[in-house]
N, C-alpha and C positions, 0 to 999 in steps of 0.2 A: 284647433279645428272645431268649427261649429257644426253641430248636427242639425239636419233639416227638421222643421217641425217643432223644435224645442225653444224657439225664440220667445222669450217672455215679453208681453206687451202690457201696457197700462191703459186703462180707461179712466177718463176724468168725468165726474158727475157734478153738474151745477148745484150749488147749495146756497140757500138764502139765509143770511145772518141778520137777526133783528135784535137790537138792544132793547131790553125791557127792564127798567130800573137797574139792578146790579147784576143782571145775567144777559147772556147772549143765547137766544133761541135759534136753533138750526133746523131747517127743513129741506128736503130734496123732493122736487116735483116729479122726478122720474122714479123715485123709490120712496113712496109715501110712508112706509114703515120705518124709515131711518130718520126719526125725530130725536133731537137731543138738545142739550144746552151746556153752557160752560160759564164758569165764574167771570172770566175775561175772554178777550178775543182769542188769545193763544190756547187757552184751555178749550174753548169751543171748537177750534180747529182740530185739536187732538180727538175730542169727543166725536166730531163729525166723521173723521176717518174710521173710528172704531164702530160707530153706529152703522156706517155704510157696509163695513165688512160683516158685522153680525147679521145685518138684514140680508145680505147675499147668502149667508149660511141657511137662513130660513127658506129662501127661494129654492136652494139646492135640495134641502131636506124634503120640501113639499113637492119637488119634481116640477117646479114652475120655471119658465124661461127667464133668464137673466135679462132685465130691461137694458136696452141700449141707451147710452147717455145722449141727451140733446145738447144743443149749443147753449152756452151761457147767455143769459139776458143781462141787461145793465144792472150792475150792483151785485151780481152773484159771484161766488167764489168757486173755482173748479177744485174738487177734492179727488185725489188719486185713489184708484183701486187697482193695484197690480193684479193682473189675471192669474199669475202663478200663486197668489194667496187664496184664490177661490176655486181654481181648477187643478185637480191632481196631475 
């Protein structure tokens, strides 16, 4: 039996991945604080998810509103942020 109001949802934030020499730089236009990089694309994907989550922690600690994600533009990758990870 599912309880009302406890359904977890996931927000997806668009991220831009740019290869620069031997690394991938990652930026989020909706969450400018979430900048990161990875040694390869897979590493950059993991780092992007972590950077997004850590940035949300700062929003919560500072009492700022969590930004809503915008739609992806061509070439952007959507990174998941499960809301049950940021909201108690």
